N, C-alpha and C positions, 0 to 999 in steps of 0.2 A: 678225513680218513687218517688213520695210523700211517706215519712216515716211516723211513728206514730206522730211523735211531729209536722209534716207538717199537719196533717191531724185531728187534734183533734177538731175540730168543731170551735175553739175560733176565735175571728174578731181580725184583725190585727190594731195596732195605725201605720198607715205609716210614720207617721215624725220620729217616734223612730225604727220602724223595732221590732216591740215586740208583743207578742199577749196576751189580755186578758183572763182570764179563761171564759170556756163555760159559757153562761147566764150572762156574765157581759160586753159584748159588745156594742158598741153604735145603735146596731140593735135590742137589747133586748126587748124582749115582741111583736117584729113584726113578723107577720107570713110568711114563707117563700113560696113562690110558685112554685109550681112544674110543670114544664114545660113537661115532661113527666111521665107518672106512669111509674111503675114496671114492669105492663104487658104489657106495649105499645110492639107491636110487630116488627120484622125486616121491614116488608112491610111499615108499617105506618111511621116509621122513615125513609126510603128512599123515600116514599111521600113527606115529608117535605122537604128532599134534595132537591128534582127537584123544589120544589116550590121558590127556592130560587132565580133562575134567575141569576141575573146580581152579586149576591152575591158568585160568584165561588168560590173566595179565599177563604171565611169561611168555603164553603163545603166542599174544599179540607181538612181542617184542621179536621173537624168532621168526614168525611171518614176514616182520617188515623187513627184518635182516635177509630171509630167502628171497622178498621180492626185489631185490636191489639188482642181486647179480644177474637175476633173469631179465631186468629190464635193460642191462647193459648189453645184451646180446641182439638187442633190435635195432642197431643202426645208428643213423644221426640223430633222429628223434631223441633216442635213448642217452646219447651223449648232452644233448640238451638238458634234459632231465636229470643228468647227475651234475651237471652244473647248478641246476637249481637249488638242487639239493645240499651243496657244499656253499652257496653264496649267502650272505648275512641277511637273515629272515627278519622283515619286517616288525616293528614291534616288541623286539627283544630287549628287556632291560632286566637288568638285575636289582634293582633299586627299589625301596620301599617295602624291605622284609623288615617285618615288626620287630622294635626291639622296646623294653621296659624303658621307663622315665623314672627319674627320682625324683623328690624333693627334698632338699638338705637345710638345716637351720645355718645360721651365721659360722657355726664352727665347725662347718660339714659332717654333721652326723646325720643319719638319714631318718627324714621323718614320717617320709611315704613313698610308696612306688605304685606307679600306674601302666598297665600292661593291658593291650589285646591278646598278646600271645607273651608269657614268661620268658623272656630272651635278654641275654647278655652278650653281645658278640665280642670275640676275643681273637686274639692274634694267633698264628700257628704256635708260635713258641711259648704261649701261654697254656697249650694244650700236652697233657704229657704224653711222652713219646710211646708210651706203653698204651694209652688209651687210641692213639692212634693204629698203630700197630693191629690193635683187638679189632677195630671198627672194619679195616681194609682186611682182615684176614676172614671176616663171617662175609663181607659185603662185596670186596674186591679186591682180589688179592693181587692180580695184575695190572693194578691200576695206573701203575706208572710205567707199565710197559706198553699198552694198546692205546688207542685212541679214542675216540667217542664210544664207539660201538667195538664192542668185544666179542665177536662170533663163538672164540673158542671158550670163553669163560661161560658163554650163554649155553652151549653145547653142553659143556662139563656139569653145568648147575643143573638142566635139564634133567641127565642122566642121575645125577645123584638124588635129587628131588622125586625122580619116578619110583629109585631104588629102593627110598626111606617110606615113600608112602607119606611124606611131608615136606614142607620146603625150609631145607637146612641151609641151601645155599642162595644167592641171590642171582635173579638173571640179569636184570639190568646192574649196568655199571654205575660207580660213584657219579659221572656227570651225567648220566641220564636222571639216577634218583635225585641230583639235585635240581635238574631243570623240572623234572615232575613236581618237588616240593614248591619251587619258585612261583611255579605257575598259580598251585593250588594258594600260595601266602599271598601272593600280589593281588588275587583275584580281588574284586571290587562290587562285581554286579553279581546276581544269579546265574546269569548267563555264561561269566566266565566261571564260575565255581561247576557248573555243569561241565561245561567245555573242557576244563581239567581234570575230572572224573569219569568222563566217559571212556566206556570200556569199548573202542574202537582201534582199528588198524589205522584209521585216520590221526586219531591221536598219537599213536606209537610215532607215525611216519612224524608228526609235528614236533614231538620232542625229542626225536633224533637228530633231526634237521638241527634246533636249538643247539644240542650236544654236541655236533659238530663246529658250530658258530663259536660255542664257550671254549671248544678245546681250543680255537685260533687266537681267542682273545686274551685267555688267561692262562699262566702256569699250572701246571699238574699242582704244585702246593696250594697255589689261591684257590682253585676249585677244591680242594680237599678243606682246606679252613673253611670256606662259605658252604661245603655240604655239613660238616660239623656244627657250624652255627646254624644251620637253618631245620635240620631235621628233629623232629619230634620225640620224646623220650618218653611221654608218658606221665599221667598225674599232674599235666597243668605244666610241664617243664619242656621248654623249647629251647633248643641250641644244648650244646654240650657243659659250658660253665654254669647254666642255669640247673640243667640237672643234677650235675655234681654237688652242687650247693644244696639243691632240693632232697637228695637222696643221700648225700654222706658230709653235710656240711661243710666241704671244702671246696677250694676252687678247683678248677680242671688241672692245672697244674701240678697239684696235689695227688693226683688219683693212683691208685696203687694196682697190681694187676686185678684182682679177684673184682674191684669197683669198676676196673675198666671195659674186663669181659661183660660185666652185669650190664650197664648202660650199652653196650655194642651190642648185645643178644637183643635188645630192648627195641630197637630201630624199627627191626623189619614189621613187628607187630604190636606195636604200643601198648593198646590198649588190651591184649592177651598177654603180654610179658611186664606188664606194670607190675614191680616188686611190692608197691605198698597195698595193692589191693588182689594181686597173685602172686605171692612169695614161691610157690612151690614151682609151678611154670617158668617164672624168672629164674630160678636156682638151675633149673633142667637146662634153661636156653644158655644161663652162662658158662656148664658145665661144655655144653657144646662150642662153643665159642673158644673156652680155653685147649680143646682136643684139637680144634681145627687150626689153633696156633703152632702148637707143637707138631701136626701132622705136615705143617708147611716148612715146619725147623724153624720157625722164630721164636720157640719157646723150649725149653728142655721139656722133655715129657716129664720127669720127675716131678719139675718144678709146676707144670700143670696139673697133674694128679693132687699136690699137696694143696694146691687151691682150689682144686673141687672137694676137697674135703672140709674147706672151712665154710662158716655160715655167710649168708650176705652179708650181714651185719650194717645193716640200715642206720642212719643219726637221720630222720627227717626233718628237715625243716621248712614249714610254709610261709611263703610270702603272698601277705594280702593284695590286692588292688585296691588302692584308695585310700579313703581318709579315716575311713570308720576304727582300725585299729593303731590309728597315730596315736603319739603320745603330746600333739598339739593339734587334735581334730579340727577345731573349729578356725585357727589359722591356716591350715592345710588346706582345709574345705574354701577357705578366703582364695589361697592360690589358685588351687584349681577352677575357681571359678574366674579369676583372672585372665588364666590363658583362656579359659572358655568364651569368654565375653569380650576381649580386646582383639580389634581389628589388626593388631601387630602381629600376631599369631596365627593369621588368618583369613581371608575374606568371608568365610561361612563358617557357620555352625559345626559343620560337618568338618570342614577343612581344619579347626582347631582343636577337633576331637581325636582326629585321626592323627593331629602332630603329637596331642600328650600320650595317646595310648600306642602308638606305632614308631613314633620319632627317636626313641633312645634320648629323651632330653634328660640333661643333669641342671636342674633348676635349684642355684642358691639363692636363699631369702636373709631376711634380715631379722630372723626370730632368735633374739637371746633367750636359751634355753635356761638362764639363772632368773631371768625376770619371768618369764612363762611359768616355773614352778613357784615362784613367791605370788603371782597373779592366782593360780589355780588354787594353790593351798589357803590363800585369804577368802575368796570367793566361795569355796566349799566349806570356809570354817563357820561362815554367817549366815550361808544361804546353802546348807547341804542338799545334795541331789535328790534325794526322793524327801524333803522335808514335809513335815505334816499340814503344813499351810499352802503347797502347791505354788508358792513362790518360784521368781527366778532372779538370777544376778548374771551380769554380763560386765566385763570390764576390755577395754582396750590401751594400751601405751604405746607412745609415739615419741620418738628421740625429737626436742626441740633441735631448728637449724637444719635436719635432712630429712623428715618426713617418715624416717625408718620405723617400722612397725614393729616394737619388740616383744609385744605380747597380746594374744588375744583369745578372751578365754570365756567361757560359760558356764554354770553350774549346770550342766546337763552331760551327757554323752552322745556322740553325733549318731543317730539313728532313727526309728520309726516314732513317731509322736503317741501313738497307742499303746506303748511301753513307757512305764512310768521312769521319770529320770532319763529321758531320751527326747531326743527333739531334733529335727533335721535344719530348724531355722536357726541362723547366726543371730541371736540379738545383739552382738557386740558390733556388727557391719550394716551397711545399705541394703537396699532390696536387690541392688544387682552382685553382691557379692555374697548374698545371704539369704535372702528370701524376707527380710524382715520389713516391715513397713516402718518403723521406727517406733520410738516413744516421745511422748510430749517433753519437753526440756528442763519444764520449771524454770526457778530462779536462775538458774545456770547462763540464762540469757542475759540477765542483768549487766554480767560483764560486756556484751557489747554496747549497750547502752552507755554504761561508765566509760568505756572507749571510745566512744562519739564525742561523750561532753570533753573529756579530755584533749580530744583531738581538735575540739572548737577553741584551746585555751581554757576552758573554766578551772580555776583554781580548787585545791582542795577543800579552801575552806567557803565554796560557794553554797549556800544554805537554801532551801528550799521547805515550803509549809507542807508535812505529809498530812492531810486530814484522816480522817477514821474513814471515810468513805470517799469514790472519788468518780464523778460522772465524767465518761470519757469523749469530750468534746474538743473541736480547735486541733485535730490531726490531718494530714495531708497524706497520701502515698505517694511513690517516685512517678505516677501520672498524672501528679497535680489533683486528683480525685478525694473530695472530703471522704473522712473515716471516722466518722462520729458514733457512737451510741447514747444519743440522749435519754433513754429510757431506763439505763441500766445504770447499775453502781456497781464499781470494784472495791473491793475491800482488802485488807492486809490478812495474810493467813496467818497463822499460828506462831510461825516461827519469825513474825515482824512485830512491827508495833506502830501506833500514829496518833494524830491528835496536837503533834509538836513539830517544830523546825529540826530539820537534818542538814548534815553537810556531807559532800560526796563520798567523805570518808563513812563517817557514822551511817548514813543513810545504807552505803554498802553492807557495813560490818554487821549490821541488824537485820539487813535485807527485808527492807520496807517497800512494801508493793505501792502503796499510793506515792510516797517518794518517788520512786522510777518512774512511775505514770507520769508525775509531775515534769521529772527531768525529760525525759521520751517527748515529751511535747515542747519542751522547752528547746532540744537539741533538735526535734524533728523528727518524725517517723521513719521518712525515706533515708535520712542520713544515720539514723541506726539501722536500718537494714540493710543498707550499704556496706556499714562496716563489719556487719555479721558475713554479708558477701564477700567482702576482701580476706576474711579470715575462712575462707573455704565452708562456710556454711550453705546447707540446702536441705531440703527436706530426704527423709531415707528414700521415698520412690523416687527419686533424682529429679523432682519439678523443683520448682523455685520458691523460696519462702513464701509465705502468705503474709500480707501485709495489712496489720490491724492494730489498733492501741493497744491491746493485750501483748502484743508481740514480744514485748521486752519481760512479759511473765512467762514467756517461754511455751505457748500453746503449739508451736509448729513441732511435728514428730519427726526426732532424728535419730543419729546412732550415736553410741558412746565412740566408736572410731571417729566419726568426723568431728565431736565436740572435743575428743583429745589432741586432734590435731591443730583445731583454732585454738585451746589454751596453748601449746607448745609454743605457738608462734609468740604470745606473751614472753615466755621463758626465753624464747630466742632474739627477744628486743625488737619484738615486730615482723619478723623473717616467717613468712609461710611458706611451709611446704606440704603439696599433698600428700596425703599418705600412701609410701609403697612399701610393698611385702617383697617383691622380686629385685634381685639385685644382678643376676647374670644367668642368662640360658645358652647351654651349648647344645647342639646336636650331636649326634652319634659321632659324625666327622670330623668334629671338634669346633668345626666353625661357630662363632658366637652369633647370638641374634640380637637385633635390638629389643631393648625393653622399654617397659613405661617410664618416664622421668617422674620426680617430685615437682618438677617447675618452680622450685624454690625464687621468691620475689619480697621485695621490702613491703609489705602490705600495709604498716604504720609506721609511723616515724619512730626513731630508737625512744626521744626521750617521754613520747605517749606510752610506749610499753614499759618503760621505768615506772610510769608514776600508774599505771595499772598495778605493775608489781608493787608498788607501794602499798597502794590502797586493799588489795586481795591478800596480801601476807598478814594484814591485820584480822583478817576471816579467822587465820588459827591461832590468833593470840587473844582476841578481845573479842571475835564476834561470833556467830551460829555456830562455829567448830572450835571454839575455843579448847586448848587442850590437845587437839588433833593434829600439832606440829609432828615435826618428823628428827627435831633437834637441829637441823640444818635450815638453810633459807629456804622458805618452800612459800606457796600462795595458792589459795583455791577459791571455790564456792559452791556453798550450799544450793540445791536445788528439790524443792519440796511441790510436787504439783496437786493443785486443786483437788477437795476430797481426798486428799491422800491417797491419791489413785498410784502414784509412784514415789519416788524419790533418788536423788542423784547427789553425786559429787564430782566436782573436777577440779585438781589440783597439779601444781608444777612447780619443779624446782629448775635451773637454768640445765639441769641434765636428763630430766627426766618429765614426759606429763604423762597424765592418763585421767579417764573420766568411768565413774562405776554408775551402772543403774540397777535400780533393785525394783522390781514390781510384780503384776501377775499376767501371764501368757495368757489367761482367759478372757483378760479384759479388766482393768485397774479400777472403772468406774462400777464395775459389776462385784467386782472382789477389791474392795479398798483396804490398803494396810493402815488399820484403826481398829484397835482392840485385838492386836494381834499376838497370837501363841503360835510358835512355832519351834516345835522340837523341846519343849520343855523351858523354852524363853518367851517371854510375854512383853508385849511393849503397849502402852496405851495409844500412842501413836506413832507412826514411823516417819520422821525427817530426813533432811541430806545427812544430819550427825548423829541419826540412829545408829543406821546399818552402812550406807554408802561410804560414810566418812571412814569409819573405821575399818573398812576392806581397804580403802584408798590408804590410810595410814602403813597398815599391815604389809600389803603388797610392796608400795614404794620404799619403805625400810626395810624390806628383803632383797628388793632387784637393785637397789643403791648401794646394798652393804659393803661392797667392793666397790665402790667409787668414792671419789674425793670430791667431797662438797665445794659448789663454787657458790659464787653472790651475786644478789642483783643490783645492779647500778642505782645510784644516788639521783633521783627525778632532777630536772632543771629547778631552778630557783624559782621562775615563774610560777610554779605550782604552789610555792608556799606563800605566795603574795597575800594571800588571806588567813595566812596560819597553817598549822598543820590540819587543820578539820577535826581535829578531836575535839570531843563536848570540853567546854571551859570548866573548870573544878576550882576549889577555894586555895589560895595558895598560903603555906603555913606562915604565921607570922613568929621570924625565928630572931626577931632584933632582940640585942643582949645575949644571944647566945654565943658561945666559944664557936669558932670558924668551923671546926672540926664536925662538931654536932649539927651546926645549920646545915651543912652539906649532906650529911647523913639523912638528915630528914627531908630536905627538899627532893634529894635524890629518890628517897623512898616514895615521895609524891607523882613521881614521873616526871619530876622538872631536871634540864642540865643547869648546871653552876659554873659560873666565872666569876672571878675578884677584880673589883674596881679598886680606883684609888682610894688610899683612906682618909678619913674626913674627922675633924675635930670634933669633939662631942662630950657636952657638960655630963649627959644623962649615961652614957652607956660606958663603962669600963674599957679601955686602953686593950686591944686584941679581940674584943667583942663585935657580933654585928652591930653597927649603929644604923644602917639603912639598906632597904632592897628597892630593886628595879626590876619589875613593877612592884610597887608598895604592895603589903596584903592585900587582898582584894581574890579575883578569878582569873584565870589563864587557861589556855590549855596545853593540856599535856605534853612533854617536850619543848616546850617554850624553856628559854634559857633566863634564869633569874642571876641578876646581878648583884653582888653583895660589895660593902663597901664599909670595912672593919675602923672601928675607930680608934683614933691615935691619941687620943685622951684630950681633957679639956682645954679650951681654948676657940678662939676664933674659928668659925665654920671655914673649911676648906671651901675652894670654887667646886660648884656642881660641873657636871658633865653637860656640856649643851645638847648632846643626842639624846641624855637620859638612860641608854643602856639598856633599855628593853625591847621587847619585839624582836628579840635575836641581833640588834645593834650589839657590836662588843667594843669595849673600852680597854686601851691598852694597860697592863699592868706597869706602874712607875719602876724602873730598875732601882729605885730605893724603899721600896716595900721590903718591911722586914719579914726575912724568911721564918723566924722561930714561929711566926703566926699565920704560916702558908700551911692548909692542913697537909698532910703527908702524901694523899691520895691526889693533890694537885701539884705538890712539889714536883712529883716524878713527871708531869705531863709537859710533855713538849710545848714553847710559847706559841707555836704558829698554831696547834691546838686549841690552847686556852682562848686564842684570838679570832677562831673561825670553829667554834663546836659544830659539828655534824648534826 
């Protein structure tokens, strides 16, 4: 109830929450109008109440107020009732007021907003003083003078409303209105909603009891702040901050007089005074507020009339809830599903949805807007949103060593599938985060067989016969069960070849199916599957990878995101990190929540990863994706699914990894990408290098345009124990050539060159090449050819017992005549001549 300090008769300064001494307020000198005399009988009061008619809510308040003093005359029992009324009620809570949540990109820009009620809670000092004055003037001008119940204000409002024939002044005080809003806003069941809305004296008494308790618990300023933040201002705007942004595109701290008066007027009946849909009524209501402020002496009369003459001047700004209007809709959808599916954010789906739409979360994410734009442009350029062939494309970008998702794009808008160019399915993500059941990965899975072989120590020069057709027998899964199919024949796809021997390097560069089937059998089906699992691979539906001989050919359906994360581990030298989209979640109070981590671990040995990088780098320079490099160290693997039902490319640099899928959402086998024409461009058949690799090249070039280029590490020497793994080619015969000419010729053929000691020669002139090691014949590209210059006729010098071939190095004698040393070798440091990479 009001205490002495709150009933001193002084007038409040609503902008500051302080009172002036009696006789010094803005109403000084004005005669107060008495609504009822002290002699007014109860019967007269009752007749006045019956005259309210439609103003039943206000009558309920007055009845409640009048019943209390009556009860207090009934003796000891009444004193107990008064004690009950002023005690703290059970179940009183001020938590749970819905606030909107925001998803932010890595740079802090807003990607999307989620809300049950569009509300932004702000402190009192971020609400313009004129807005506070306007709302107090029309809703509760004596707020800072009375307690929870203002009988004087209620009676005055009753008389004013009766004389005007409409509600011009509120009958309930700010605290009571806050309680009513709070009970309605925090109601979670239908019963609670009905109880908060019921028209009864019991509800009014309950609200008054809550109001008394809140006046004891909080200061007047805090109650006003809470009220301003909970009130509904119409057209989907809850709280004064959201209302200011919605109607005027500015924060509440910047509201001007007319704007503040408009918002103050809306509160009483937001559906009737909504200025977007009822601008005339809203303006009339605004003018009532302005004149009420002048009547109270809180505003100069001329200023009020000047404001009345101004138009309402709306600058409406709509805030959509959800990801549909986001600039990164499918990444946004991924984050939303992360919140809704992870138990970190709540034990049940209902709790998690409530947290997202009511919790006022600030969700900071990993999205790189630069990479996102580059990926979206590349995907849309090659597979337009509404393309004539109905094909689709998706790409995921992941940062090696952290698992951070930098971009996630689909060549569709987020929306109902019945509208062309839209889909609710996030083809870039797993089913748990996008409803996609995944797509067969094709030859991109060969990288896991390669990694398993290198993990077992097989050198690059390991060679296996790749027959034209392959009968899959001799395989066992991880349970030891035989996985054979002696009645089938697996053949090479059009982007591979067979019928001869390949090394680990050349078999990968040419993507030879039968070679990898033979390699998988040699390494072990289970070992290959385990390698993929170590790198985070599983089916898009969340189930374990299926184990059959064709595993290496990529029959398992997966998502681009999971494949990009696996390839990112190669770029991070074997360090695998689960893909993550969220870096921080802060609740409205400022408390930080725990978020799912990347759980990074060393999945494979660094040297093995370096060896994989060495082999896959050649795919972009001499393999199935030749000419689609980035002009910086990069590696990757094409993937063409059988019958051209889909195509992939997965590739990476030390800084970024990406996987691209192109296919048909209606079903790749039913609608293969063969003899395909799309928006004026025609393809005989679509391979991994036809559309996916160019998308990857364009998107990666754009995403990395402002990032310095890193480099891969040289693989351990034991992987070169059988050579580089390249196909052997003929070594040009350079004997008799000047050294300069010989070096140019050999380097042009792909060999490295070093100088051996001179040798006496009767056949070749001094300064020309007298001998090479190995001699003219065949060698692997990249091998080192040793040149021994002629020192003129005479007895032959001693041969180098090591022969100088096969990468062995022979020191250059210190007396080697410098004039015969080619300029491009003369400037090379001696240590590099001895040990060329």
